[in-house]
C-alpha positions in Angstrom: 343.3 64.8 243.7 345.2 63.5 246.8 347.7 66.4 246.7 344.9 69.0 246.8 343.1 67.1 249.6 346.3 67.0 251.5 346.9 70.7 250.9 343.5 71.5 252.3 344.1 69.3 255.4 347.3 71.2 256.0 345.6 74.5 255.7 342.9 73.4 258.1 345.6 72.3 260.6 347.2 75.7 260.4 345.2 78.4 262.2 344.6 81.4 259.9 342.3 83.8 261.6 341.8 87.1 259.8 344.9 89.3 260.0 346.9 86.4 261.4 347.3 84.3 258.2 351.1 84.3 257.8 351.5 80.6 258.3 349.0 79.6 255.7 350.3 82.2 253.3 353.7 80.6 253.6 352.2 77.1 253.1 350.4 78.3 250.0 353.5 80.0 248.6 355.6 76.9 249.1 353.0 74.6 247.5 352.6 76.8 244.4 356.3 77.3 243.9 357.0 73.6 244.5 354.8 73.1 241.4 357.3 75.1 239.3 355.3 78.4 239.4 357.0 81.8 240.0 354.8 83.1 242.8 354.7 86.4 244.6 353.9 87.2 248.2 352.9 90.5 249.8 352.1 90.3 253.5 349.7 87.4 253.7 348.6 87.4 250.1 350.0 85.1 247.4 349.6 85.4 243.7 351.0 84.1 240.4 350.5 84.4 236.6 350.5 81.7 233.9 353.9 80.9 232.5 353.3 82.4 229.1 351.8 85.6 230.4 351.3 88.1 227.5 350.6 91.8 228.5 348.8 92.2 225.2 346.0 89.7 226.3 343.2 90.2 228.7 343.5 88.6 232.2 341.2 86.5 234.2 341.5 86.7 238.0 341.0 83.5 240.0 340.6 84.6 243.6 339.7 83.1 246.9 340.6 83.6 250.6 342.6 81.6 253.1 341.6 83.4 256.3 338.9 82.0 258.6 336.7 83.1 261.4 337.4 81.8 264.9 335.8 78.4 265.8 332.6 78.7 267.8 331.8 76.9 271.0 329.5 74.3 269.3 332.4 72.3 267.8 332.3 68.6 268.8 335.4 67.9 266.6 338.8 69.4 266.7 338.4 72.4 264.3 342.0 72.0 263.2 342.1 68.2 262.7 341.2 67.9 259.1 339.4 64.6 259.8 337.9 62.6 256.9 334.8 60.5 257.5 332.0 59.3 255.3 333.4 61.3 252.3 333.5 64.5 254.3 336.5 66.6 255.2 336.0 68.3 258.5 337.6 71.4 259.8 337.6 75.2 260.2 337.7 76.8 256.8 337.1 73.6 254.9 334.0 74.9 253.3 334.7 78.7 253.6 336.7 78.8 251.6 339.4 76.1 251.6 337.6 74.0 249.1 337.5 76.9 246.7 341.2 77.7 247.3 342.5 74.3 246.5 340.1 73.8 243.5 341.2 77.1 242.0 344.9 76.3 242.5 344.3 72.9 240.7 342.5 74.7 237.8 345.3 77.3 237.5 348.0 74.7 237.5 346.1 72.8 234.8 346.5 75.8 232.4 349.8 77.2 233.8 352.1 76.0 231.0 349.6 76.3 228.1 350.9 78.5 225.2 347.6 78.8 223.3 345.5 80.7 225.8 343.4 83.6 224.6 343.6 85.0 228.2 346.2 85.3 230.9 345.3 83.7 234.2 346.1 85.4 237.5 345.7 83.3 240.7 345.4 85.3 243.9 344.8 83.6 247.2 344.3 86.5 249.6 343.8 87.4 253.3 341.4 89.3 255.5 338.2 88.5 253.6 336.2 87.6 256.7 336.8 91.1 258.1 336.8 93.0 254.8 340.3 94.1 255.7 342.4 96.5 253.8 345.3 94.1 253.9 343.6 91.5 251.6 342.7 91.5 247.9 342.4 95.3 247.9 346.1 95.7 248.8 347.4 93.5 246.0 345.1 94.6 243.2 347.5 97.4 242.1 350.2 94.8 241.7 348.1 92.6 239.4 347.8 94.9 236.4 344.7 95.3 234.3 342.1 92.6 234.9 339.2 91.7 232.6 336.9 89.7 234.9 337.1 87.4 237.9 336.0 84.2 239.4 335.7 84.5 243.2 335.8 81.2 245.0 333.1 81.0 247.7 330.8 78.1 248.6 327.9 78.3 246.2 327.4 74.6 245.4 329.1 75.6 242.1 326.0 77.6 241.1 326.6 80.9 239.4 326.2 84.0 241.7 326.1 86.7 239.0 325.4 89.5 241.5 326.0 90.3 245.1 324.5 92.9 247.4 326.7 95.7 248.6 326.8 96.8 252.2 326.8 100.2 253.8 326.5 100.9 257.5 325.3 104.4 258.3 325.8 106.2 261.6 323.1 108.8 261.9 322.5 111.6 264.4 319.3 113.6 264.9 320.1 116.9 266.6 317.8 118.8 268.8 318.0 121.2 271.8 318.2 120.2 275.5 315.5 121.4 277.9 313.6 120.4 281.1 311.1 117.6 280.5 308.6 119.2 282.9 308.4 122.4 280.8 307.7 123.1 277.2 311.4 123.5 276.5 314.0 122.2 274.0 313.6 120.3 270.8 313.4 116.5 271.3 316.0 114.8 269.2 314.2 111.4 269.6 311.1 112.8 267.9 313.2 114.0 265.0 314.9 110.6 264.8 311.6 108.9 264.7 310.6 110.8 261.6 313.8 109.7 259.8 313.5 106.1 261.1 310.0 105.9 259.6 311.5 107.1 256.3 314.0 104.3 256.4 311.2 101.8 257.1 308.9 102.9 254.4 310.9 104.4 251.5 310.9 102.5 248.2 313.6 103.1 245.7 312.7 103.7 242.0 314.8 101.0 240.6 314.1 97.4 241.5 316.6 94.6 240.9 315.4 91.5 239.1 317.7 89.5 241.4 317.2 91.1 244.8 314.1 93.3 244.6 314.4 96.5 246.7 317.4 98.0 248.3 317.0 96.9 252.0 317.4 99.4 254.8 317.2 98.3 258.5 317.6 100.5 261.6 319.5 98.2 264.0 320.8 100.4 266.9 319.4 103.5 268.6 320.7 105.5 271.6 319.6 108.7 273.1 319.1 110.5 276.4 320.8 110.3 279.8 318.2 111.5 282.4 314.4 111.0 282.6 313.8 114.7 283.1 316.1 116.1 280.3 314.9 116.5 276.7 317.7 114.9 274.7 319.6 117.1 272.3 320.8 114.3 270.1 319.7 110.8 269.1 322.1 108.4 267.5 321.0 105.4 265.4 322.6 102.9 263.0 321.2 101.7 259.6 322.3 98.5 257.9 321.8 99.1 254.2 322.1 96.4 251.5 322.5 97.8 248.1 321.4 96.0 244.9 323.0 95.9 241.5 320.8 98.7 240.3 322.6 101.4 242.4 326.1 102.3 243.5 326.7 102.9 247.2 327.2 106.6 246.5 323.9 106.9 244.7 322.0 105.4 247.6 323.9 107.6 250.1 322.9 110.7 248.1 319.2 109.6 248.1 319.3 109.1 251.9 320.8 112.5 252.6 318.2 114.1 250.4 315.4 112.7 252.4 316.4 112.7 256.1 317.2 115.6 258.4 319.7 113.6 260.5 323.4 113.8 259.9 324.4 110.7 258.0 328.0 109.3 258.1 328.8 106.1 256.1 331.4 103.9 257.8 332.7 103.0 254.4 331.7 103.0 250.7 334.1 100.1 249.9 331.7 97.1 250.0 330.1 97.7 246.6 327.3 95.7 244.9 328.7 93.5 242.1 327.2 92.2 238.8 328.2 90.2 235.7 326.0 90.1 232.7 324.4 86.7 232.2 325.5 86.8 228.5 329.2 87.0 229.6 331.2 84.0 228.2 332.2 82.7 231.6 328.5 82.7 232.8 327.4 81.0 229.5 330.1 78.4 230.0 328.7 77.6 233.4 325.1 77.5 232.1 326.2 75.1 229.4 327.3 72.8 232.3 323.9 72.9 233.8 324.7 75.5 236.5 322.0 78.0 237.5 322.4 81.8 238.0 321.2 83.6 241.1 321.9 86.7 243.2 323.9 86.2 246.4 322.7 88.0 249.6 326.1 87.5 251.3 329.2 89.8 250.9 332.6 88.6 249.7 335.7 90.0 248.1 333.6 90.7 245.0 332.6 93.9 246.8 336.2 95.2 246.5 336.6 94.5 242.7 335.7 97.0 240.1 335.5 94.4 237.3 332.8 91.9 236.4 333.0 89.0 238.7 331.3 85.6 239.1 331.1 84.1 242.6 331.2 80.3 242.6 332.8 77.5 244.4 332.4 74.1 246.1 330.5 73.7 249.3 327.3 75.1 250.7 327.0 78.7 252.1 324.9 77.4 255.1 327.9 75.4 256.4 330.1 78.5 256.6 330.9 79.6 260.2 329.1 76.7 261.7 330.3 74.1 264.2 331.9 71.0 262.7 332.3 72.7 259.3 332.9 70.3 256.5 333.1 69.9 252.7 332.5 66.7 250.7 335.6 65.4 248.9 333.4 64.8 245.9 332.5 68.6 245.8 336.2 69.5 245.5 336.7 67.0 242.7 333.7 68.2 240.8 334.7 71.8 241.3 338.1 71.3 239.7 336.5 69.6 236.7 333.9 72.4 236.3 336.4 75.3 236.8 338.6 73.7 234.1 335.7 73.1 231.7 334.4 76.7 232.1 337.8 78.2 231.7 338.6 76.0 228.7 335.5 77.3 227.0 336.7 80.9 227.4 340.5 80.7 227.1 340.4 78.6 224.0 338.4 81.3 222.1 340.4 83.1 219.5 
């Protein structure tokens, strides 16, 4: 395990803020190729296939990200030091998602030369996850060919996140007609917006997710008016909308537009909800190891995949983006063992 611990320390020591990950992409490419793997690189994304890749077999994607957020002001340690103390490896990106990165690489290398696999393996360590950027996993998916399902490495304590909420941000505008506030003139856009905002607050969707409950809609920003004596002719507001596995983003958008009078403009439909059936062999392999299934409220690169995907990895989500971020060395060691055991249960099937 020392080589993977050392790899993670080198990743931590190399700043890799989103959209500026070239140095860690090079580091990862060099490490993978030094292990005898024919790797590929596009911008700041690195990927590889198992040695005995067979286009006639289905393919499992092993994906995690090597970009990080910027360190916050609460750090008491050097965020790039990679210090080890009391069984913890400290540093920016150690938990989110460096532990998953090195664990998935270790699992991939374990199977790399096997001739008897029922599935191909595709390892993809990608960029821009923290900003949901177009230059990350989304940009390399067309190069990876047909994929059957994915394991997405994120800190879940190696529990099985079988679903993830999608995210839509809606920019809404209620339109009225300007007039003098002292006279019965105009059509107040604020009053029209209030009616729509009340709909967002109270509406309940027909389909309820067993994992998440209701689709969650929250009005988070509002802006209208310029002068105290002018009836405003428009009112802008923003809605944060978390979509469950029972709907697509487009379906929810259609329902919203059917029920409000305001103009509704989604910033993106890219960040989709994800789901993998609990009966799927990879989920069952995790359950056999004593892991539990749950629905994750946070968004990851799962949102950009249109295949079944399971989110799981070493570390704890609550440590992500926090000061003095860390991961236990034992968590990485256990993750490698569990990834290998779960994949073995699937790739050995004939």
